[in-house]
mmCIF file of the N, C-alpha and C atoms, coordinates in Angstrom:
data_MODEL
# 
_entry.id   MODEL 
# 
loop_
_atom_site.group_PDB 
_atom_site.id 
_atom_site.type_symbol 
_atom_site.label_atom_id 
_atom_site.label_alt_id 
_atom_site.label_comp_id 
_atom_site.label_asym_id 
_atom_site.label_entity_id 
_atom_site.label_seq_id 
_atom_site.pdbx_PDB_ins_code 
_atom_site.Cartn_x 
_atom_site.Cartn_y 
_atom_site.Cartn_z 
_atom_site.occupancy 
_atom_site.B_iso_or_equiv 
_atom_site.pdbx_formal_charge 
_atom_site.auth_seq_id 
_atom_site.auth_comp_id 
_atom_site.auth_asym_id 
_atom_site.auth_atom_id 
_atom_site.pdbx_PDB_model_num 
ATOM 1   N N  . MET A 1 1  ? -4.231  14.912  0.376   1.00 0.00 ? 1  MET A N  1 
ATOM 2   C CA . MET A 1 1  ? -3.537  14.035  1.308   1.00 0.00 ? 1  MET A CA 1 
ATOM 3   C C  . MET A 1 1  ? -2.062  14.408  1.340   1.00 0.00 ? 1  MET A C  1 
ATOM 4   N N  . LYS A 1 2  ? -1.502  14.501  2.532   1.00 0.00 ? 2  LYS A N  1 
ATOM 5   C CA . LYS A 1 2  ? -0.091  14.852  2.677   1.00 0.00 ? 2  LYS A CA 1 
ATOM 6   C C  . LYS A 1 2  ? 0.793   13.719  2.191   1.00 0.00 ? 2  LYS A C  1 
ATOM 7   N N  . LYS A 1 3  ? 1.912   14.098  1.606   1.00 0.00 ? 3  LYS A N  1 
ATOM 8   C CA . LYS A 1 3  ? 2.887   13.111  1.152   1.00 0.00 ? 3  LYS A CA 1 
ATOM 9   C C  . LYS A 1 3  ? 3.618   12.536  2.347   1.00 0.00 ? 3  LYS A C  1 
ATOM 10  N N  . GLY A 1 4  ? 4.144   11.335  2.180   1.00 0.00 ? 4  GLY A N  1 
ATOM 11  C CA . GLY A 1 4  ? 4.972   10.735  3.202   1.00 0.00 ? 4  GLY A CA 1 
ATOM 12  C C  . GLY A 1 4  ? 4.226   9.917   4.237   1.00 0.00 ? 4  GLY A C  1 
ATOM 13  N N  . LYS A 1 5  ? 2.907   9.814   4.117   1.00 0.00 ? 5  LYS A N  1 
ATOM 14  C CA . LYS A 1 5  ? 2.167   8.995   5.069   1.00 0.00 ? 5  LYS A CA 1 
ATOM 15  C C  . LYS A 1 5  ? 2.327   7.529   4.692   1.00 0.00 ? 5  LYS A C  1 
ATOM 16  N N  . SER A 1 6  ? 2.318   6.704   5.697   1.00 0.00 ? 6  SER A N  1 
ATOM 17  C CA . SER A 1 6  ? 2.462   5.274   5.459   1.00 0.00 ? 6  SER A CA 1 
ATOM 18  C C  . SER A 1 6  ? 1.109   4.653   5.112   1.00 0.00 ? 6  SER A C  1 
ATOM 19  N N  . TYR A 1 7  ? 1.185   3.458   4.578   1.00 0.00 ? 7  TYR A N  1 
ATOM 20  C CA . TYR A 1 7  ? -0.025  2.707   4.249   1.00 0.00 ? 7  TYR A CA 1 
ATOM 21  C C  . TYR A 1 7  ? -0.900  2.569   5.499   1.00 0.00 ? 7  TYR A C  1 
ATOM 22  N N  . SER A 1 8  ? -0.277  2.213   6.605   1.00 0.00 ? 8  SER A N  1 
ATOM 23  C CA . SER A 1 8  ? -1.024  1.993   7.851   1.00 0.00 ? 8  SER A CA 1 
ATOM 24  C C  . SER A 1 8  ? -1.720  3.262   8.339   1.00 0.00 ? 8  SER A C  1 
ATOM 25  N N  . GLU A 1 9  ? -1.030  4.391   8.231   1.00 0.00 ? 9  GLU A N  1 
ATOM 26  C CA . GLU A 1 9  ? -1.629  5.661   8.656   1.00 0.00 ? 9  GLU A CA 1 
ATOM 27  C C  . GLU A 1 9  ? -2.848  6.013   7.815   1.00 0.00 ? 9  GLU A C  1 
ATOM 28  N N  . VAL A 1 10 ? -2.712  5.864   6.506   1.00 0.00 ? 10 VAL A N  1 
ATOM 29  C CA . VAL A 1 10 ? -3.810  6.203   5.611   1.00 0.00 ? 10 VAL A CA 1 
ATOM 30  C C  . VAL A 1 10 ? -4.980  5.244   5.807   1.00 0.00 ? 10 VAL A C  1 
ATOM 31  N N  . LEU A 1 11 ? -4.683  3.957   5.991   1.00 0.00 ? 11 LEU A N  1 
ATOM 32  C CA . LEU A 1 11 ? -5.734  2.976   6.237   1.00 0.00 ? 11 LEU A CA 1 
ATOM 33  C C  . LEU A 1 11 ? -6.484  3.307   7.525   1.00 0.00 ? 11 LEU A C  1 
ATOM 34  N N  . GLN A 1 12 ? -5.761  3.683   8.562   1.00 0.00 ? 12 GLN A N  1 
ATOM 35  C CA . GLN A 1 12 ? -6.393  4.055   9.833   1.00 0.00 ? 12 GLN A CA 1 
ATOM 36  C C  . GLN A 1 12 ? -7.310  5.265   9.649   1.00 0.00 ? 12 GLN A C  1 
ATOM 37  N N  . GLU A 1 13 ? -6.842  6.265   8.907   1.00 0.00 ? 13 GLU A N  1 
ATOM 38  C CA . GLU A 1 13 ? -7.660  7.454   8.646   1.00 0.00 ? 13 GLU A CA 1 
ATOM 39  C C  . GLU A 1 13 ? -8.936  7.070   7.888   1.00 0.00 ? 13 GLU A C  1 
ATOM 40  N N  . LEU A 1 14 ? -8.801  6.202   6.901   1.00 0.00 ? 14 LEU A N  1 
ATOM 41  C CA . LEU A 1 14 ? -9.961  5.764   6.125   1.00 0.00 ? 14 LEU A CA 1 
ATOM 42  C C  . LEU A 1 14 ? -10.952 5.013   7.013   1.00 0.00 ? 14 LEU A C  1 
ATOM 43  N N  . GLU A 1 15 ? -10.445 4.135   7.863   1.00 0.00 ? 15 GLU A N  1 
ATOM 44  C CA . GLU A 1 15 ? -11.321 3.396   8.774   1.00 0.00 ? 15 GLU A CA 1 
ATOM 45  C C  . GLU A 1 15 ? -12.063 4.335   9.717   1.00 0.00 ? 15 GLU A C  1 
ATOM 46  N N  . GLU A 1 16 ? -11.373 5.368   10.209  1.00 0.00 ? 16 GLU A N  1 
ATOM 47  C CA . GLU A 1 16 ? -12.020 6.344   11.090  1.00 0.00 ? 16 GLU A CA 1 
ATOM 48  C C  . GLU A 1 16 ? -13.111 7.101   10.340  1.00 0.00 ? 16 GLU A C  1 
ATOM 49  N N  . THR A 1 17 ? -12.831 7.469   9.098   1.00 0.00 ? 17 THR A N  1 
ATOM 50  C CA . THR A 1 17 ? -13.820 8.172   8.285   1.00 0.00 ? 17 THR A CA 1 
ATOM 51  C C  . THR A 1 17 ? -15.054 7.298   8.069   1.00 0.00 ? 17 THR A C  1 
ATOM 52  N N  . LEU A 1 18 ? -14.831 6.025   7.747   1.00 0.00 ? 18 LEU A N  1 
ATOM 53  C CA . LEU A 1 18 ? -15.950 5.115   7.518   1.00 0.00 ? 18 LEU A CA 1 
ATOM 54  C C  . LEU A 1 18 ? -16.788 4.931   8.783   1.00 0.00 ? 18 LEU A C  1 
ATOM 55  N N  . GLU A 1 19 ? -16.132 4.853   9.928   1.00 0.00 ? 19 GLU A N  1 
ATOM 56  C CA . GLU A 1 19 ? -16.865 4.749   11.195  1.00 0.00 ? 19 GLU A CA 1 
ATOM 57  C C  . GLU A 1 19 ? -17.739 5.973   11.411  1.00 0.00 ? 19 GLU A C  1 
ATOM 58  N N  . MET A 1 20 ? -17.172 7.147   11.154  1.00 0.00 ? 20 MET A N  1 
ATOM 59  C CA . MET A 1 20 ? -17.938 8.388   11.320  1.00 0.00 ? 20 MET A CA 1 
ATOM 60  C C  . MET A 1 20 ? -19.131 8.415   10.365  1.00 0.00 ? 20 MET A C  1 
ATOM 61  N N  . MET A 1 21 ? -18.921 7.968   9.133   1.00 0.00 ? 21 MET A N  1 
ATOM 62  C CA . MET A 1 21 ? -20.006 7.949   8.155   1.00 0.00 ? 21 MET A CA 1 
ATOM 63  C C  . MET A 1 21 ? -21.103 6.978   8.598   1.00 0.00 ? 21 MET A C  1 
ATOM 64  N N  . ASN A 1 22 ? -20.706 5.810   9.082   1.00 0.00 ? 22 ASN A N  1 
ATOM 65  C CA . ASN A 1 22 ? -21.681 4.815   9.533   1.00 0.00 ? 22 ASN A CA 1 
ATOM 66  C C  . ASN A 1 22 ? -22.500 5.296   10.727  1.00 0.00 ? 22 ASN A C  1 
ATOM 67  N N  . ARG A 1 23 ? -21.872 6.104   11.579  1.00 0.00 ? 23 ARG A N  1 
ATOM 68  C CA . ARG A 1 23 ? -22.576 6.645   12.744  1.00 0.00 ? 23 ARG A CA 1 
ATOM 69  C C  . ARG A 1 23 ? -23.433 7.857   12.368  1.00 0.00 ? 23 ARG A C  1 
ATOM 70  N N  . GLY A 1 24 ? -23.225 8.390   11.171  1.00 0.00 ? 24 GLY A N  1 
ATOM 71  C CA . GLY A 1 24 ? -23.953 9.594   10.763  1.00 0.00 ? 24 GLY A CA 1 
ATOM 72  C C  . GLY A 1 24 ? -23.380 10.856  11.373  1.00 0.00 ? 24 GLY A C  1 
ATOM 73  N N  . ASP A 1 25 ? -22.088 10.816  11.703  1.00 0.00 ? 25 ASP A N  1 
ATOM 74  C CA . ASP A 1 25 ? -21.435 11.947  12.367  1.00 0.00 ? 25 ASP A CA 1 
ATOM 75  C C  . ASP A 1 25 ? -20.904 13.002  11.402  1.00 0.00 ? 25 ASP A C  1 
ATOM 76  N N  . ILE A 1 26 ? -21.094 12.814  10.119  1.00 0.00 ? 26 ILE A N  1 
ATOM 77  C CA . ILE A 1 26 ? -20.574 13.788  9.153   1.00 0.00 ? 26 ILE A CA 1 
ATOM 78  C C  . ILE A 1 26 ? -21.730 14.619  8.631   1.00 0.00 ? 26 ILE A C  1 
ATOM 79  N N  . PRO A 1 27 ? -21.677 15.921  8.870   1.00 0.00 ? 27 PRO A N  1 
ATOM 80  C CA . PRO A 1 27 ? -22.760 16.790  8.390   1.00 0.00 ? 27 PRO A CA 1 
ATOM 81  C C  . PRO A 1 27 ? -22.827 16.777  6.866   1.00 0.00 ? 27 PRO A C  1 
ATOM 82  N N  . ILE A 1 28 ? -23.997 16.952  6.339   1.00 0.00 ? 28 ILE A N  1 
ATOM 83  C CA . ILE A 1 28 ? -24.204 16.942  4.897   1.00 0.00 ? 28 ILE A CA 1 
ATOM 84  C C  . ILE A 1 28 ? -23.325 17.975  4.196   1.00 0.00 ? 28 ILE A C  1 
ATOM 85  N N  . ASP A 1 29 ? -23.043 19.076  4.863   1.00 0.00 ? 29 ASP A N  1 
ATOM 86  C CA . ASP A 1 29 ? -22.197 20.127  4.272   1.00 0.00 ? 29 ASP A CA 1 
ATOM 87  C C  . ASP A 1 29 ? -20.756 19.656  4.069   1.00 0.00 ? 29 ASP A C  1 
ATOM 88  N N  . ARG A 1 30 ? -20.330 18.646  4.811   1.00 0.00 ? 30 ARG A N  1 
ATOM 89  C CA . ARG A 1 30 ? -18.964 18.123  4.687   1.00 0.00 ? 30 ARG A CA 1 
ATOM 90  C C  . ARG A 1 30 ? -18.904 16.775  3.978   1.00 0.00 ? 30 ARG A C  1 
ATOM 91  N N  . LEU A 1 31 ? -20.067 16.237  3.619   1.00 0.00 ? 31 LEU A N  1 
ATOM 92  C CA . LEU A 1 31 ? -20.114 14.885  3.059   1.00 0.00 ? 31 LEU A CA 1 
ATOM 93  C C  . LEU A 1 31 ? -19.367 14.772  1.738   1.00 0.00 ? 31 LEU A C  1 
ATOM 94  N N  . GLU A 1 32 ? -19.541 15.730  0.841   1.00 0.00 ? 32 GLU A N  1 
ATOM 95  C CA . GLU A 1 32 ? -18.866 15.666  -0.463  1.00 0.00 ? 32 GLU A CA 1 
ATOM 96  C C  . GLU A 1 32 ? -17.347 15.671  -0.292  1.00 0.00 ? 32 GLU A C  1 
ATOM 97  N N  . ALA A 1 33 ? -16.837 16.561  0.519   1.00 0.00 ? 33 ALA A N  1 
ATOM 98  C CA . ALA A 1 33 ? -15.393 16.642  0.750   1.00 0.00 ? 33 ALA A CA 1 
ATOM 99  C C  . ALA A 1 33 ? -14.884 15.373  1.437   1.00 0.00 ? 33 ALA A C  1 
ATOM 100 N N  . THR A 1 34 ? -15.677 14.828  2.342   1.00 0.00 ? 34 THR A N  1 
ATOM 101 C CA . THR A 1 34 ? -15.274 13.616  3.055   1.00 0.00 ? 34 THR A CA 1 
ATOM 102 C C  . THR A 1 34 ? -15.204 12.422  2.105   1.00 0.00 ? 34 THR A C  1 
ATOM 103 N N  . VAL A 1 35 ? -16.201 12.292  1.233   1.00 0.00 ? 35 VAL A N  1 
ATOM 104 C CA . VAL A 1 35 ? -16.212 11.189  0.273   1.00 0.00 ? 35 VAL A CA 1 
ATOM 105 C C  . VAL A 1 35 ? -15.059 11.344  -0.715  1.00 0.00 ? 35 VAL A C  1 
ATOM 106 N N  . THR A 1 36 ? -14.793 12.557  -1.162  1.00 0.00 ? 36 THR A N  1 
ATOM 107 C CA . THR A 1 36 ? -13.671 12.810  -2.075  1.00 0.00 ? 36 THR A CA 1 
ATOM 108 C C  . THR A 1 36 ? -12.350 12.442  -1.415  1.00 0.00 ? 36 THR A C  1 
ATOM 109 N N  . SER A 1 37 ? -12.181 12.818  -0.173  1.00 0.00 ? 37 SER A N  1 
ATOM 110 C CA . SER A 1 37 ? -10.967 12.493  0.568   1.00 0.00 ? 37 SER A CA 1 
ATOM 111 C C  . SER A 1 37 ? -10.836 10.982  0.746   1.00 0.00 ? 37 SER A C  1 
ATOM 112 N N  . ALA A 1 38 ? -11.938 10.304  1.051   1.00 0.00 ? 38 ALA A N  1 
ATOM 113 C CA . ALA A 1 38 ? -11.908 8.849   1.211   1.00 0.00 ? 38 ALA A CA 1 
ATOM 114 C C  . ALA A 1 38 ? -11.508 8.182   -0.099  1.00 0.00 ? 38 ALA A C  1 
ATOM 115 N N  . ALA A 1 39 ? -12.010 8.692   -1.216  1.00 0.00 ? 39 ALA A N  1 
ATOM 116 C CA . ALA A 1 39 ? -11.662 8.130   -2.525  1.00 0.00 ? 39 ALA A CA 1 
ATOM 117 C C  . ALA A 1 39 ? -10.168 8.298   -2.811  1.00 0.00 ? 39 ALA A C  1 
ATOM 118 N N  . GLU A 1 40 ? -9.601  9.449   -2.452  1.00 0.00 ? 40 GLU A N  1 
ATOM 119 C CA . GLU A 1 40 ? -8.162  9.672   -2.629  1.00 0.00 ? 40 GLU A CA 1 
ATOM 120 C C  . GLU A 1 40 ? -7.361  8.673   -1.792  1.00 0.00 ? 40 GLU A C  1 
ATOM 121 N N  . LYS A 1 41 ? -7.819  8.419   -0.587  1.00 0.00 ? 41 LYS A N  1 
ATOM 122 C CA . LYS A 1 41 ? -7.132  7.466   0.286   1.00 0.00 ? 41 LYS A CA 1 
ATOM 123 C C  . LYS A 1 41 ? -7.205  6.055   -0.290  1.00 0.00 ? 41 LYS A C  1 
ATOM 124 N N  . ILE A 1 42 ? -8.346  5.693   -0.831  1.00 0.00 ? 42 ILE A N  1 
ATOM 125 C CA . ILE A 1 42 ? -8.498  4.369   -1.445  1.00 0.00 ? 42 ILE A CA 1 
ATOM 126 C C  . ILE A 1 42 ? -7.562  4.242   -2.644  1.00 0.00 ? 42 ILE A C  1 
ATOM 127 N N  . ARG A 1 43 ? -7.474  5.279   -3.471  1.00 0.00 ? 43 ARG A N  1 
ATOM 128 C CA . ARG A 1 43 ? -6.551  5.250   -4.614  1.00 0.00 ? 43 ARG A CA 1 
ATOM 129 C C  . ARG A 1 43 ? -5.106  5.088   -4.145  1.00 0.00 ? 43 ARG A C  1 
ATOM 130 N N  . PHE A 1 44 ? -4.721  5.832   -3.113  1.00 0.00 ? 44 PHE A N  1 
ATOM 131 C CA . PHE A 1 44 ? -3.365  5.718   -2.558  1.00 0.00 ? 44 PHE A CA 1 
ATOM 132 C C  . PHE A 1 44 ? -3.095  4.288   -2.096  1.00 0.00 ? 44 PHE A C  1 
ATOM 133 N N  . LEU A 1 45 ? -4.040  3.723   -1.341  1.00 0.00 ? 45 LEU A N  1 
ATOM 134 C CA . LEU A 1 45 ? -3.863  2.370   -0.819  1.00 0.00 ? 45 LEU A CA 1 
ATOM 135 C C  . LEU A 1 45 ? -3.758  1.348   -1.946  1.00 0.00 ? 45 LEU A C  1 
ATOM 136 N N  . ARG A 1 46 ? -4.566  1.490   -2.968  1.00 0.00 ? 46 ARG A N  1 
ATOM 137 C CA . ARG A 1 46 ? -4.496  0.575   -4.118  1.00 0.00 ? 46 ARG A CA 1 
ATOM 138 C C  . ARG A 1 46 ? -3.152  0.676   -4.825  1.00 0.00 ? 46 ARG A C  1 
ATOM 139 N N  . ARG A 1 47 ? -2.692  1.915   -5.051  1.00 0.00 ? 47 ARG A N  1 
ATOM 140 C CA . ARG A 1 47 ? -1.387  2.097   -5.717  1.00 0.00 ? 47 ARG A CA 1 
ATOM 141 C C  . ARG A 1 47 ? -0.275  1.477   -4.895  1.00 0.00 ? 47 ARG A C  1 
ATOM 142 N N  . LYS A 1 48 ? -0.327  1.659   -3.591  1.00 0.00 ? 48 LYS A N  1 
ATOM 143 C CA . LYS A 1 48 ? 0.707   1.106   -2.713  1.00 0.00 ? 48 LYS A CA 1 
ATOM 144 C C  . LYS A 1 48 ? 0.695   -0.420  -2.757  1.00 0.00 ? 48 LYS A C  1 
ATOM 145 N N  . LEU A 1 49 ? -0.495  -1.017  -2.738  1.00 0.00 ? 49 LEU A N  1 
ATOM 146 C CA . LEU A 1 49 ? -0.597  -2.472  -2.833  1.00 0.00 ? 49 LEU A CA 1 
ATOM 147 C C  . LEU A 1 49 ? -0.071  -2.972  -4.170  1.00 0.00 ? 49 LEU A C  1 
ATOM 148 N N  . GLN A 1 50 ? -0.421  -2.285  -5.254  1.00 0.00 ? 50 GLN A N  1 
ATOM 149 C CA . GLN A 1 50 ? 0.046   -2.691  -6.584  1.00 0.00 ? 50 GLN A CA 1 
ATOM 150 C C  . GLN A 1 50 ? 1.562   -2.578  -6.684  1.00 0.00 ? 50 GLN A C  1 
ATOM 151 N N  . SER A 1 51 ? 2.110   -1.506  -6.146  1.00 0.00 ? 51 SER A N  1 
ATOM 152 C CA . SER A 1 51 ? 3.553   -1.297  -6.165  1.00 0.00 ? 51 SER A CA 1 
ATOM 153 C C  . SER A 1 51 ? 4.267   -2.373  -5.353  1.00 0.00 ? 51 SER A C  1 
ATOM 154 N N  . THR A 1 52 ? 3.730   -2.678  -4.193  1.00 0.00 ? 52 THR A N  1 
ATOM 155 C CA . THR A 1 52 ? 4.322   -3.706  -3.345  1.00 0.00 ? 52 THR A CA 1 
ATOM 156 C C  . THR A 1 52 ? 4.255   -5.066  -4.022  1.00 0.00 ? 52 THR A C  1 
ATOM 157 N N  . GLU A 1 53 ? 3.113   -5.374  -4.624  1.00 0.00 ? 53 GLU A N  1 
ATOM 158 C CA . GLU A 1 53 ? 2.968   -6.648  -5.327  1.00 0.00 ? 53 GLU A CA 1 
ATOM 159 C C  . GLU A 1 53 ? 3.974   -6.752  -6.470  1.00 0.00 ? 53 GLU A C  1 
ATOM 160 N N  . ALA A 1 54 ? 4.144   -5.675  -7.233  1.00 0.00 ? 54 ALA A N  1 
ATOM 161 C CA . ALA A 1 54 ? 5.092   -5.682  -8.351  1.00 0.00 ? 54 ALA A CA 1 
ATOM 162 C C  . ALA A 1 54 ? 6.520   -5.902  -7.848  1.00 0.00 ? 54 ALA A C  1 
ATOM 163 N N  . GLU A 1 55 ? 6.872   -5.267  -6.760  1.00 0.00 ? 55 GLU A N  1 
ATOM 164 C CA . GLU A 1 55 ? 8.225   -5.409  -6.211  1.00 0.00 ? 55 GLU A CA 1 
ATOM 165 C C  . GLU A 1 55 ? 8.456   -6.835  -5.706  1.00 0.00 ? 55 GLU A C  1 
ATOM 166 N N  . ILE A 1 56 ? 7.481   -7.392  -5.015  1.00 0.00 ? 56 ILE A N  1 
ATOM 167 C CA . ILE A 1 56 ? 7.614   -8.762  -4.519  1.00 0.00 ? 56 ILE A CA 1 
ATOM 168 C C  . ILE A 1 56 ? 7.726   -9.736  -5.683  1.00 0.00 ? 56 ILE A C  1 
ATOM 169 N N  . THR A 1 57 ? 6.910   -9.540  -6.706  1.00 0.00 ? 57 THR A N  1 
ATOM 170 C CA . THR A 1 57 ? 6.964   -10.392 -7.895  1.00 0.00 ? 57 THR A CA 1 
ATOM 171 C C  . THR A 1 57 ? 8.338   -10.332 -8.536  1.00 0.00 ? 57 THR A C  1 
ATOM 172 N N  . LYS A 1 58 ? 8.914   -9.139  -8.619  1.00 0.00 ? 58 LYS A N  1 
ATOM 173 C CA . LYS A 1 58 ? 10.246  -8.967  -9.205  1.00 0.00 ? 58 LYS A CA 1 
ATOM 174 C C  . LYS A 1 58 ? 11.300  -9.697  -8.379  1.00 0.00 ? 58 LYS A C  1 
ATOM 175 N N  . VAL A 1 59 ? 11.239  -9.547  -7.082  1.00 0.00 ? 59 VAL A N  1 
ATOM 176 C CA . VAL A 1 59 ? 12.211  -10.208 -6.205  1.00 0.00 ? 59 VAL A CA 1 
ATOM 177 C C  . VAL A 1 59 ? 12.109  -11.727 -6.340  1.00 0.00 ? 59 VAL A C  1 
ATOM 178 N N  . LEU A 1 60 ? 10.896  -12.239 -6.335  1.00 0.00 ? 60 LEU A N  1 
ATOM 179 C CA . LEU A 1 60 ? 10.720  -13.687 -6.472  1.00 0.00 ? 60 LEU A CA 1 
ATOM 180 C C  . LEU A 1 60 ? 11.199  -14.189 -7.825  1.00 0.00 ? 60 LEU A C  1 
ATOM 181 N N  . LYS A 1 61 ? 10.957  -13.423 -8.872  1.00 0.00 ? 61 LYS A N  1 
ATOM 182 C CA . LYS A 1 61 ? 11.426  -13.806 -10.205 1.00 0.00 ? 61 LYS A CA 1 
ATOM 183 C C  . LYS A 1 61 ? 12.946  -13.801 -10.248 1.00 0.00 ? 61 LYS A C  1 
ATOM 184 N N  . ASP A 1 62 ? 13.559  -12.792 -9.652  1.00 0.00 ? 62 ASP A N  1 
ATOM 185 C CA . ASP A 1 62 ? 15.027  -12.746 -9.601  1.00 0.00 ? 62 ASP A CA 1 
ATOM 186 C C  . ASP A 1 62 ? 15.590  -13.961 -8.870  1.00 0.00 ? 62 ASP A C  1 
ATOM 187 N N  . LEU A 1 63 ? 14.942  -14.347 -7.778  1.00 0.00 ? 63 LEU A N  1 
ATOM 188 C CA . LEU A 1 63 ? 15.383  -15.533 -7.036  1.00 0.00 ? 63 LEU A CA 1 
ATOM 189 C C  . LEU A 1 63 ? 15.233  -16.792 -7.887  1.00 0.00 ? 63 LEU A C  1 
ATOM 190 N N  . GLU A 1 64 ? 14.121  -16.896 -8.570  1.00 0.00 ? 64 GLU A N  1 
ATOM 191 C CA . GLU A 1 64 ? 13.877  -18.056 -9.423  1.00 0.00 ? 64 GLU A CA 1 
ATOM 192 C C  . GLU A 1 64 ? 14.891  -18.115 -10.568 1.00 0.00 ? 64 GLU A C  1 
ATOM 193 N N  . ASP A 1 65 ? 15.157  -16.965 -11.180 1.00 0.00 ? 65 ASP A N  1 
ATOM 194 C CA . ASP A 1 65 ? 16.140  -16.911 -12.259 1.00 0.00 ? 65 ASP A CA 1 
ATOM 195 C C  . ASP A 1 65 ? 17.527  -17.314 -11.761 1.00 0.00 ? 65 ASP A C  1 
ATOM 196 N N  . ALA A 1 66 ? 17.881  -16.890 -10.555 1.00 0.00 ? 66 ALA A N  1 
ATOM 197 C CA . ALA A 1 66 ? 19.185  -17.248 -9.978  1.00 0.00 ? 66 ALA A CA 1 
ATOM 198 C C  . ALA A 1 66 ? 19.260  -18.746 -9.723  1.00 0.00 ? 66 ALA A C  1 
ATOM 199 N N  . ASP A 1 67 ? 18.172  -19.322 -9.241  1.00 0.00 ? 67 ASP A N  1 
ATOM 200 C CA . ASP A 1 67 ? 18.141  -20.768 -9.008  1.00 0.00 ? 67 ASP A CA 1 
ATOM 201 C C  . ASP A 1 67 ? 18.268  -21.536 -10.314 1.00 0.00 ? 67 ASP A C  1 
ATOM 202 N N  . LEU A 1 68 ? 17.587  -21.076 -11.356 1.00 0.00 ? 68 LEU A N  1 
ATOM 203 C CA . LEU A 1 68 ? 17.644  -21.749 -12.655 1.00 0.00 ? 68 LEU A CA 1 
ATOM 204 C C  . LEU A 1 68 ? 19.030  -21.638 -13.285 1.00 0.00 ? 68 LEU A C  1 
ATOM 205 N N  . ALA A 1 69 ? 19.730  -20.544 -12.980 1.00 0.00 ? 69 ALA A N  1 
ATOM 206 C CA . ALA A 1 69 ? 21.068  -20.337 -13.522 1.00 0.00 ? 69 ALA A CA 1 
ATOM 207 C C  . ALA A 1 69 ? 22.126  -21.063 -12.701 1.00 0.00 ? 69 ALA A C  1 
ATOM 208 N N  . GLY A 1 70 ? 21.690  -21.736 -11.631 1.00 0.00 ? 70 GLY A N  1 
ATOM 209 C CA . GLY A 1 70 ? 22.637  -22.485 -10.808 1.00 0.00 ? 70 GLY A CA 1 
ATOM 210 C C  . GLY A 1 70 ? 23.227  -21.687 -9.673  1.00 0.00 ? 70 GLY A C  1 
ATOM 211 N N  . GLY A 1 71 ? 22.829  -20.449 -9.535  1.00 0.00 ? 71 GLY A N  1 
ATOM 212 C CA . GLY A 1 71 ? 23.337  -19.623 -8.447  1.00 0.00 ? 71 GLY A CA 1 
ATOM 213 C C  . GLY A 1 71 ? 22.436  -19.728 -7.240  1.00 0.00 ? 71 GLY A C  1 
ATOM 214 N N  . THR A 1 72 ? 22.892  -19.175 -6.154  1.00 0.00 ? 72 THR A N  1 
ATOM 215 C CA . THR A 1 72 ? 22.103  -19.197 -4.923  1.00 0.00 ? 72 THR A CA 1 
ATOM 216 C C  . THR A 1 72 ? 21.393  -17.877 -4.713  1.00 0.00 ? 72 THR A C  1 
ATOM 217 N N  . GLY A 1 73 ? 21.721  -16.889 -5.533  1.00 0.00 ? 73 GLY A N  1 
ATOM 218 C CA . GLY A 1 73 ? 21.138  -15.570 -5.348  1.00 0.00 ? 73 GLY A CA 1 
ATOM 219 C C  . GLY A 1 73 ? 21.865  -14.750 -4.306  1.00 0.00 ? 73 GLY A C  1 
ATOM 220 N N  . GLN A 1 74 ? 22.944  -15.333 -3.717  1.00 0.00 ? 74 GLN A N  1 
ATOM 221 C CA . GLN A 1 74 ? 23.718  -14.626 -2.706  1.00 0.00 ? 74 GLN A CA 1 
ATOM 222 C C  . GLN A 1 74 ? 25.072  -14.262 -3.289  1.00 0.00 ? 74 GLN A C  1 
ATOM 223 N N  . ASP A 1 75 ? 25.630  -13.225 -2.757  1.00 0.00 ? 75 ASP A N  1 
ATOM 224 C CA . ASP A 1 75 ? 26.981  -12.838 -3.117  1.00 0.00 ? 75 ASP A CA 1 
ATOM 225 C C  . ASP A 1 75 ? 27.930  -13.886 -2.576  1.00 0.00 ? 75 ASP A C  1 
ATOM 226 N N  . ASP A 1 76 ? 28.899  -14.333 -3.386  1.00 0.00 ? 76 ASP A N  1 
ATOM 227 C CA . ASP A 1 76 ? 29.834  -15.384 -2.969  1.00 0.00 ? 76 ASP A CA 1 
ATOM 228 C C  . ASP A 1 76 ? 30.584  -15.025 -1.689  1.00 0.00 ? 76 ASP A C  1 
ATOM 229 N N  . THR A 1 77 ? 30.824  -13.744 -1.441  1.00 0.00 ? 77 THR A N  1 
ATOM 230 C CA . THR A 1 77 ? 31.561  -13.351 -0.250  1.00 0.00 ? 77 THR A CA 1 
ATOM 231 C C  . THR A 1 77 ? 30.746  -13.597 1.003   1.00 0.00 ? 77 THR A C  1 
ATOM 232 N N  . GLU A 1 78 ? 29.416  -13.628 0.884   1.00 0.00 ? 78 GLU A N  1 
ATOM 233 C CA . GLU A 1 78 ? 28.580  -13.855 2.058   1.00 0.00 ? 78 GLU A CA 1 
ATOM 234 C C  . GLU A 1 78 ? 28.611  -15.307 2.483   1.00 0.00 ? 78 GLU A C  1 
ATOM 235 N N  . THR A 1 79 ? 28.862  -16.229 1.574   1.00 0.00 ? 79 THR A N  1 
ATOM 236 C CA . THR A 1 79 ? 28.796  -17.647 1.901   1.00 0.00 ? 79 THR A CA 1 
ATOM 237 C C  . THR A 1 79 ? 30.116  -18.223 2.329   1.00 0.00 ? 79 THR A C  1 
ATOM 238 N N  . GLN A 1 80 ? 31.181  -17.440 2.306   1.00 0.00 ? 80 GLN A N  1 
ATOM 239 C CA . GLN A 1 80 ? 32.512  -17.948 2.668   1.00 0.00 ? 80 GLN A CA 1 
ATOM 240 C C  . GLN A 1 80 ? 32.761  -17.838 4.138   1.00 0.00 ? 80 GLN A C  1 
# 
């Protein structure tokens, strides 16, 4: 899989592959490579989801910590 593809692009490619498989449009000679490629795409998508979840969790925790410390989480210059 090429680097730099977005989550949406890879998901679209995976959906197209699954449609082709369901229709029986993939010759047996290409089935192993197609399944291997689909597995790589699934791994990429899972890693991206996990990374996004971790980042969101961190941001929310930072906001919560700022609230508990009495801050607003904003730079004072922005609120003036």
